[in-house]
C-alpha positions in Angstrom: 19.6 -94.5 -11.2 15.4 -94.8 -11.4 13.3 -94.4 -8.5 9.5 -95.4 -8.7 7.4 -93.6 -6.3 4.3 -95.6 -5.9 1.1 -93.5 -4.3 -2.7 -93.8 -4.6 -5.7 -91.4 -3.3 -4.7 -87.6 -3.8 -0.9 -88.5 -3.9 -0.1 -86.4 -1.0 2.6 -88.9 0.4 4.1 -89.7 -2.9 4.3 -85.8 -3.7 6.3 -85.1 -0.1 8.3 -88.0 -0.9 9.1 -86.4 -4.2 10.0 -83.0 -2.8 12.6 -84.7 -0.6 14.3 -86.8 -3.0 14.6 -83.7 -5.2 16.0 -81.8 -2.3 18.5 -84.5 -1.0 19.5 -87.0 -3.4 21.9 -86.8 -6.3 19.9 -85.2 -9.1 21.0 -87.6 -11.7 18.5 -89.9 -10.2 15.4 -89.9 -12.8 11.8 -90.2 -10.6 9.1 -91.9 -12.2 5.6 -91.3 -10.4 3.4 -94.3 -10.7 -0.3 -93.3 -9.3 -3.0 -95.8 -8.7 -5.2 -93.0 -10.0 -4.7 -90.0 -12.4 -4.9 -87.5 -9.6 -2.3 -88.9 -7.6 0.0 -89.3 -10.6 -0.6 -85.6 -11.5 -0.2 -84.4 -8.0 3.4 -86.5 -8.1 4.4 -84.9 -11.2 3.5 -81.1 -10.1 6.2 -82.2 -7.4 9.0 -82.8 -9.5 8.6 -86.4 -10.8 10.5 -86.6 -14.3 7.5 -88.8 -15.7 4.6 -90.6 -14.5 1.9 -93.2 -15.5 -1.2 -94.5 -13.9 -2.6 -97.6 -13.0 -2.4 -101.2 -12.8 -0.4 -102.1 -15.9 1.7 -99.3 -15.4 2.8 -100.1 -11.8 3.3 -103.9 -12.8 5.2 -103.0 -16.1 7.2 -100.3 -14.5 8.6 -101.6 -11.3 10.6 -104.2 -13.6 12.6 -101.3 -15.0 13.7 -99.3 -11.9 16.4 -99.5 -9.3 14.3 -98.5 -6.3 10.5 -98.6 -5.4 9.3 -96.3 -2.7 6.0 -96.1 -1.2 3.8 -97.0 1.7 3.2 -100.6 3.1 0.1 -100.8 1.1 1.5 -101.3 -2.1 2.4 -104.8 -1.4 -1.0 -105.5 0.2 -3.5 -106.8 -2.3 -6.8 -104.5 -1.9 -5.2 -102.1 0.5 -5.2 -98.2 0.2 -9.2 -98.4 0.0 -9.2 -100.9 -2.9 -6.8 -99.0 -4.9 -4.0 -101.8 -4.6 -4.9 -104.6 -7.0 -3.6 -108.2 -6.3 -1.5 -107.7 -9.7 0.1 -104.5 -8.3 1.0 -105.8 -4.9 2.4 -108.9 -6.6 4.2 -106.9 -9.3 5.8 -104.7 -6.5 6.7 -107.5 -4.1 8.2 -109.6 -6.9 10.4 -106.5 -8.4 14.3 -106.9 -8.4 14.6 -103.3 -7.4 15.3 -102.3 -3.7 11.9 -101.6 -2.2 11.4 -99.0 0.4 8.6 -99.3 2.4 7.0 -96.7 4.8 5.2 -98.2 7.8 2.0 -96.5 7.5 -0.7 -98.5 8.8 -3.4 -100.2 7.1 -6.8 -100.7 9.1 -6.5 -104.5 8.9 -2.8 -104.9 9.4 -0.9 -104.7 12.6 2.5 -104.0 12.5 4.5 -105.4 15.2 7.9 -104.0 16.4 7.7 -101.2 14.2 7.9 -97.4 15.6 5.2 -95.0 16.0 7.0 -92.2 14.4 5.5 -89.1 12.5 5.4 -89.1 8.8 8.1 -86.5 8.7 10.4 -88.7 10.7 9.3 -91.4 8.6 10.2 -89.6 5.3 13.6 -88.3 6.8 14.6 -92.1 7.5 13.5 -92.7 4.0 15.7 -90.4 2.3 18.8 -91.3 4.5 18.2 -95.0 3.8 18.0 -94.3 0.0 21.1 -92.1 0.3 23.0 -95.0 1.8 21.7 -97.7 -0.7 22.7 -95.3 -3.6 26.1 -94.4 -1.9 26.9 -97.8 -1.0 
């Protein structure tokens, strides 16, 4: 099972997700860090990703070769995350045949209706439970 974790900026969110996956999900899963910039990729590798790559082409190429894609909502919104998510990245992620798990982290120009306002820790816990259910089921 290959899990791609996509993050940008400093990679803090992706790093937290990777730590939880490492601690709570089957160790036979390969975790691939896909950063929108080298700092994000490096941070996620430091937290335990098995390998990593950076940038638009890496994201677009790798989401075709994984079973699960994980990241914030912004990874499917062109020009989100302060412009770090290019239209090609968003299209590649949204069009991936992988199972996609998105954290409902608000974007300044997107209003999510019907989504609970919960803490990031609660979101990550729910994410891990959902991934476990998907892998097991």
